[in-house]
Every structure is written in C-alpha cells, then in structure tokens.
C-alpha positions in Angstrom: 87.6 1.6 52.6 91.0 3.2 53.0 94.2 2.1 51.3 95.9 0.8 54.5 92.8 -1.1 55.6 92.3 -2.7 52.2 96.0 -3.8 52.2 95.7 -5.3 55.7 92.5 -7.2 54.8 94.1 -8.4 51.5 97.2 -9.6 53.4 94.9 -11.5 55.8 93.2 -13.2 52.9 96.6 -14.3 51.6 97.6 -15.5 55.0 94.4 -17.6 55.3 95.3 -19.4 52.0 98.8 -20.2 53.2 97.6 -21.3 56.6 95.3 -23.8 54.9 98.2 -25.1 52.8 100.3 -25.5 56.0 97.4 -27.2 57.7 97.1 -29.7 54.8 100.8 -30.6 55.0 100.7 -31.0 58.8 97.6 -33.1 58.6 99.2 -35.4 56.1 102.2 -35.7 58.4 100.0 -36.5 61.3 98.1 -39.2 59.4 101.3 -40.8 58.1 102.8 -40.8 61.7 99.6 -42.4 63.0 99.6 -45.1 60.3 103.3 -45.8 61.0 102.6 -46.2 64.7 99.8 -48.6 64.0 102.2 -50.7 61.9 104.5 -50.8 64.9 107.3 -48.7 63.5 109.9 -47.6 66.1 109.9 -43.9 67.0 113.1 -43.2 65.1 111.5 -44.4 61.8 108.4 -42.3 62.1 107.9 -39.7 59.4 109.6 -36.4 60.2 107.9 -33.0 59.9 110.7 -31.8 57.6 109.6 -34.3 55.0 106.3 -32.4 54.7 107.4 -28.8 55.3 110.5 -27.1 54.0 110.5 -24.2 56.5 112.8 -21.9 54.5 111.0 -22.3 51.2 107.5 -22.5 52.6 108.1 -19.4 54.8 109.4 -17.4 51.8 106.3 -18.5 49.8 104.1 -17.3 52.7 105.8 -13.9 52.9 105.6 -13.5 49.1 101.9 -14.4 49.1 101.1 -12.0 51.9 102.9 -9.2 50.2 101.2 -9.8 46.9 97.8 -10.0 48.6 98.4 -6.8 50.4 99.5 -5.1 47.2 96.3 -6.3 45.5 94.3 -4.9 48.3 96.0 -1.5 48.0 95.7 -1.4 44.2 92.0 -2.2 44.2 91.2 -0.3 47.4 88.9 2.1 45.5 86.8 -0.8 44.2 86.6 -2.9 47.3 83.4 -2.4 49.3 84.3 -4.2 52.5 86.6 -6.5 54.5 85.3 -9.7 53.1 85.8 -8.6 49.5 89.4 -7.5 50.3 90.1 -10.9 51.9 88.7 -12.7 48.9 90.9 -10.5 46.6 93.9 -11.2 48.8 93.2 -14.9 48.7 93.0 -14.9 44.9 95.8 -12.3 44.3 98.7 -14.6 43.5 96.7 -16.7 41.1 95.1 -13.6 39.6 98.4 -11.9 39.1 100.0 -15.0 37.6 97.1 -15.3 35.1 97.4 -11.6 34.2 101.0 -12.2 33.4 100.1 -14.8 30.9 97.5 -12.9 29.0 98.6 -11.4 25.6 97.7 -7.8 25.1 95.1 -7.0 22.4 97.6 -4.9 20.6 100.1 -7.8 20.2 97.4 -10.0 18.9 96.1 -7.5 16.4 99.5 -7.1 14.8 99.7 -10.8 13.8 99.1 -11.4 10.2 96.6 -13.9 8.9 99.5 -16.1 7.8 100.9 -16.2 11.3 97.6 -17.3 12.7 97.2 -20.3 10.4 98.4 -23.6 11.5 101.2 -25.0 9.3 100.1 -27.7 6.9 101.4 -31.2 7.6 104.2 -32.3 5.3 103.2 -34.6 2.5 103.9 -38.2 3.1 104.8 -41.0 0.6 103.0 -43.5 2.8 99.4 -44.4 1.8 96.8 -43.0 4.2 95.2 -45.2 6.7 91.5 -45.8 6.0 90.6 -44.6 9.5 92.4 -41.3 8.9 90.6 -40.5 5.6 87.6 -38.3 6.0 84.5 -39.0 4.1 83.3 -36.2 1.7 
C-alpha cells in the first residue's frame, strides 16, 4: 500500500470515529426533544442543538482527529496490508498516540535508583494502632 493511500484510508478511519460521536450527540438531542414534546413543552423551550454540539470546538476536534489519523496511516504505511487495517489504525490513532505520549522510556526507568523506587515509609504515630489495622504474624 502506498503512502498516500494509507494516509487517506487512515483519515477515513478517524472520520468514521468522529462521525459516530456526532451521531451520538445528535441522537441524544433528538431523544430529549421528543421527550420534551411528549411532556407538552412549547417549541421555544425545546432543547437546542447547540446544547449538544459546540460547532467550533467539535469541528476543530474532527479536523485534528482526521489529521492525526492520516499521519498514522502515512507513518505505518509500510506495515499496513490493506484498507481495513489502515482504517482501524486511523480510528485508533489519537488514543494510540496519546498512550505513547504517557509511556516512560526504558532508559529513564533504568536510571532510577533503588531508593527512588521504594515507597516512603509512613510517619510514626503516637496514637495506638487500631486492632483492625494490625496484621497477624
């Protein structure tokens, strides 16, 4: 699969995820409007779509997701075997990249000393220990 094709399929995967999120919000709005109508609410008191979708923020999130998904498709184009795999990668790209950003490198972990890895001991207390907190030998 070529780089451009992998990027396009990846972007489509990211777009599908965002479309599902928009669908969920629009469905919630539809249900709430229907329930309000059944309660006899006047039209001006029905829930407004802007209460469920922030067009500016949600559109920016959509564009960001599609770009990240396309980038993931491009980066992994040599390892992707077909359009479905590229779409799955695109759908998972933002979460995958976020998770990768949280992982410590092996080098930084190996430089920690044994003392840094130990949990600090609790401070001694003058109060008598509760019987439930005392472990049996």
